[in-house]
C-alpha positions as CSV (number, residue, x, y, z in Angstrom):
1,M,9.0,-11.8,-5.8
2,N,10.0,-8.7,-3.7
3,P,9.3,-9.5,0.1
4,N,7.6,-6.1,0.5
5,V,5.3,-6.8,-2.3
6,D,4.5,-10.2,-0.7
7,K,3.7,-8.5,2.6
8,V,1.4,-6.0,1.1
9,L,-0.5,-8.6,-0.9
10,D,-0.6,-10.9,2.2
11,V,-2.2,-8.1,4.3
12,A,-4.6,-7.3,1.5
13,R,-5.6,-10.9,1.4
14,S,-6.0,-11.1,5.1
15,E,-8.2,-8.0,5.1
16,G,-10.4,-9.6,2.4
17,F,-9.5,-7.2,-0.4
18,I,-8.1,-10.1,-2.5
19,P,-10.4,-13.1,-2.2
20,K,-9.6,-16.5,-3.6
21,S,-12.4,-16.2,-6.0
22,D,-12.0,-15.3,-9.6
23,K,-11.2,-11.7,-10.4
24,D,-14.4,-9.9,-11.4
25,A,-13.3,-6.3,-12.4
26,K,-11.3,-5.0,-15.3
27,V,-9.3,-1.8,-15.2
28,S,-7.6,-0.1,-18.1
29,G,-5.9,3.2,-18.6
30,R,-2.9,4.9,-20.0
31,V,0.1,5.8,-18.0
32,H,3.5,7.3,-18.6
33,R,6.0,4.6,-19.6
34,S,8.7,6.0,-17.3
35,L,6.3,5.6,-14.3
36,L,5.5,2.1,-15.3
37,D,9.1,1.2,-15.8
38,A,10.2,2.7,-12.5
39,A,7.5,0.9,-10.6
40,K,8.4,-2.4,-12.2
41,Q,12.1,-1.8,-11.4
42,R,11.4,-0.9,-7.8
43,T,9.1,-3.8,-7.1
44,G,10.8,-6.4,-9.3
45,L,7.4,-7.2,-10.9
46,T,7.1,-7.8,-14.6
47,S,3.4,-8.5,-14.8
48,E,1.4,-5.3,-15.2
49,T,-1.6,-7.0,-13.7
50,V,0.3,-8.0,-10.6
51,L,1.8,-4.5,-10.4
52,L,-1.6,-2.9,-10.6
53,E,-3.0,-5.3,-7.9
54,Y,0.0,-4.5,-5.7
55,A,-0.5,-0.7,-6.2
56,L,-4.2,-0.9,-5.4
57,A,-3.5,-3.1,-2.4
58,K,-1.1,-0.5,-1.0
59,V,-3.8,2.2,-1.2
60,A,-6.4,-0.1,0.2
61,I,-4.4,-1.0,3.4
62,E,-2.8,2.4,3.9
63,D,-2.9,3.2,7.6
64,N,-2.8,7.0,7.3
65,F,-0.4,7.2,10.1
66,S,0.8,10.7,9.3
67,D,-2.8,12.1,9.3
68,Q,-3.6,10.4,12.6
69,F,-0.3,11.6,14.1
70,A,-0.9,15.2,13.0
71,R,-4.4,15.1,14.6
72,L,-2.8,14.2,18.0
73,R,-0.6,17.3,18.0
74,G,-1.0,19.1,21.3
75,S,-3.1,16.3,22.9
76,V,-0.5,15.2,25.4
77,S,-0.1,17.3,28.5
78,K,3.2,19.2,28.9
79,D,3.3,17.7,32.4
80,V,3.8,14.2,31.2
81,E,7.2,12.8,32.2
82,L,8.9,11.3,29.2
83,E,12.0,10.2,31.0
84,F,14.7,12.0,29.0
């Protein structure tokens, strides 16, 4: 499996989003074949169930860094010495 996929699923497990218990929810929907194929190609996953679990895990563990970084804009004094 793709090491990045493994990392995401490992973090989701450690956060409790993927418990060891049996799966208890079913999701179904229609998507564009080209999107599905591209996601499978990029991740190396062939199982649509695992691909969906990976995609949901990425959303669940997202850190929102860019939003947090943007909120900090202007919060550091211009007098701070950054040593460059």
